[in-house]
C-alpha positions in Angstrom: 13.6 13.7 -14.9 15.0 11.7 -17.8 12.6 10.1 -20.2 11.9 6.4 -19.6 12.1 4.0 -22.4 10.0 0.8 -22.2 13.2 -1.2 -22.5 14.0 0.1 -19.0 11.0 -1.7 -17.5 10.6 -5.4 -17.0 8.1 -7.7 -15.2 9.6 -9.3 -12.1 9.8 -12.9 -13.4 11.7 -11.8 -16.5 14.0 -9.6 -14.4 14.8 -12.6 -12.2 15.4 -14.8 -15.3 17.6 -12.1 -16.9 19.7 -11.5 -13.7 19.9 -14.8 -11.8 23.2 -13.9 -10.2 21.6 -10.8 -8.7 18.4 -12.1 -7.3 15.9 -15.0 -7.1 12.2 -15.0 -7.2 11.9 -15.3 -3.4 14.5 -12.6 -2.9 12.9 -10.0 -5.2 9.5 -10.7 -3.7 10.9 -10.1 -0.3 12.5 -6.8 -1.4 9.1 -5.8 -2.8 7.3 -6.8 0.4 9.8 -4.7 2.4 9.8 -1.8 -0.1 8.7 0.8 2.4 11.5 0.1 4.8 14.3 -0.7 2.3 14.0 2.4 0.2 12.7 0.7 -3.0 9.4 2.7 -2.8 11.2 6.0 -2.6 13.6 5.0 -5.4 11.0 4.8 -8.1 12.3 1.4 -9.1 9.0 -0.4 -8.6 5.9 0.0 -10.7 2.6 -1.8 -10.0 0.0 -1.9 -12.7 -3.0 -4.2 -13.0 -1.7 -6.3 -10.1 1.7 -6.9 -11.6 5.0 -5.7 -10.4 7.5 -4.2 -12.8 11.2 -3.2 -12.2 12.5 0.0 -13.6 16.0 -1.3 -14.3 18.1 2.0 -14.2 16.4 3.0 -10.9 16.8 -0.4 -9.4 20.5 -0.4 -10.4 20.9 3.0 -8.7 19.0 1.8 -5.6 21.2 -1.4 -5.4 24.5 0.5 -5.8 23.6 3.3 -3.4 21.7 1.3 -0.8 22.9 0.3 2.6 20.5 -2.6 2.6 
């Protein structure tokens, strides 16, 4: 496994703000809600710490490009 850099990880609101053409707050929250059926859980793209969701950007990008969702 490659080493993860903290620059690769972003809280959901900041991710949505940084990538508005990719997703919205409601959309990303829906993806998180359905994470067990859409493959996000298995991708390693989501991290939950202290009740907050974080996106691992390289893993999310891979999930997005490789996903049939």
